[in-house]
C-alpha positions, -999 to 999 in steps of 0.1 A, spaced: 708 -368 394 726 -393 369 757 -372 368 762 -426 391 877 -558 351 899 -580 363 900 -617 373 885 -608 406 855 -594 389 852 -626 367 854 -649 397 828 -627 416 804 -630 386 808 -667 386 801 -668 423 771 -646 418 757 -669 392 763 -699 415 746 -681 444 716 -672 423 709 -708 411 715 -723 445 698 -696 467 671 -683 445 660 -708 419 662 -740 440 644 -728 473 615 -713 453 610 -745 433 616 -770 462 602 -753 493 582 -724 483 607 -700 499 609 -667 481 641 -647 484 632 -610 490 649 -576 484 665 -584 451 671 -554 428 649 -569 400 619 -574 423 600 -543 415 563 -537 422 546 -505 410 518 -499 435 505 -469 417 518 -440 394 533 -424 425 546 -453 445 571 -480 435 581 -508 459 617 -521 457 643 -533 482 615 -533 509 611 -496 506 581 -477 488 596 -448 467 572 -420 469 560 -430 506 589 -444 527 611 -419 547 647 -416 553 639 -431 587 624 -461 572 655 -466 550 678 -466 579 659 -495 596 657 -515 563 693 -509 549 711 -511 583 742 -493 570 761 -463 579 752 -434 557 762 -398 548 735 -371 544 741 -340 522 723 -314 502 733 -299 469 731 -264 454 728 -271 417 739 -250 387 703 -248 375 694 -231 409 676 -263 421 683 -279 455 687 -317 460 690 -338 491 707 -372 493 715 -400 517 745 -421 507 745 -457 523 779 -470 521 777 -508 527 743 -524 522 738 -560 521 703 -575 511 696 -611 504 734 -618 501 740 -590 476 763 -561 485 758 -526 471 760 -489 477 726 -470 478 719 -434 471 684 -421 481 670 -389 466 650 -372 493 622 -346 489 637 -313 493 605 -292 494 605 -264 519 640 -267 531 652 -238 550 683 -231 531 697 -205 555 693 -230 583 710 -258 562 740 -235 555 743 -227 592 743 -264 601 763 -278 571 798 -291 570 825 -276 546 811 -272 511 827 -289 482 823 -283 444 814 -314 424 824 -323 388 788 -315 379 794 -280 392 769 -286 420 780 -276 455 778 -303 481 771 -295 518 775 -323 543 745 -326 567 753 -356 590 745 -335 620 709 -331 608 701 -368 601 675 -369 629 660 -336 619 654 -348 583 644 -384 590 608 -378 580 618 -367 544 601 -389 517 623 -411 493 618 -396 457 643 -419 440 667 -448 448 700 -456 431 714 -491 436 751 -496 428 763 -533 431 797 -540 442 804 -562 413 800 -556 376 770 -576 360 771 -585 323 744 -576 299 729 -611 296 726 -614 335 709 -581 336 685 -587 308 675 -621 323 663 -605 354 651 -570 341 639 -579 307 645 -559 275 643 -521 280 618 -502 261 645 -479 249 683 -474 250 700 -441 249 737 -440 242 759 -414 258 793 -425 243 808 -457 231 809 -472 266 779 -459 283 741 -465 278 709 -457 297 684 -484 295 649 -472 301 620 -491 316 592 -466 320 565 -489 333 588 -499 361 601 -465 368 636 -479 362 667 -466 344 698 -489 342 731 -470 335 752 -497 318 788 -489 314 815 -512 298 843 -499 320 825 -490 354 799 -504 378 762 -505 366 737 -484 385 700 -491 389 680 -459 392 644 -464 406 617 -436 406 581 -435 403 563 -439 370 547 -404 372 582 -388 374 597 -409 347 590 -386 319 611 -359 337 639 -384 342 639 -394 305 641 -358 293 672 -353 316 689 -384 300 682 -372 265 697 -338 273 728 -355 287 731 -376 255 726 -345 233 751 -326 251 776 -355 250 772 -359 213 778 -322 208 810 -323 228 823 -353 208 819 -333 176 833 -301 186 
């Protein structure tokens, strides 16, 4: 699930900061206009439902996401090494409230007919995680009612720590994977931020009821990473 900088980036960050103060702070203060669909605007409705980016994780469907995100997307299912099945929709170019990003939705895989999927899948491809990916673009309409279980938001520009902390606040816990990578955990928000010195940040949203499972997975990744570093 989690297996996710040049001058241009610096200029982009400066532009983002300027955009934020002009388009978010000023309108709210002067005219009462509230900019919506920003990645730090998270509302936990109940332990099984989190509202972010105009979608309710735990309730909204793939069909709902297509209407909100308005981006072309790819659909695929994964046969994982632990014998589990996962189902994902990858939205390639999303623009919400002036911010561009890629978004990956984790969809409910319950009761999928694996034989049917294999018969209607594209060419399988082994991933670095050892999962096998099967494209499912021809079944997008068939699977449109699948409920969103998680959402991963990957901005097109790198955001520095101070900017992230100013919007999301301090994490309850940080888990280091290596010298460049950390997971920042926000259990009450159902949020994990994957912060990386050398790559794009990723914001992973789930529902609070599932957070303990997510956290256990992150700790396992950290332990495995430390073990590999010492061998």
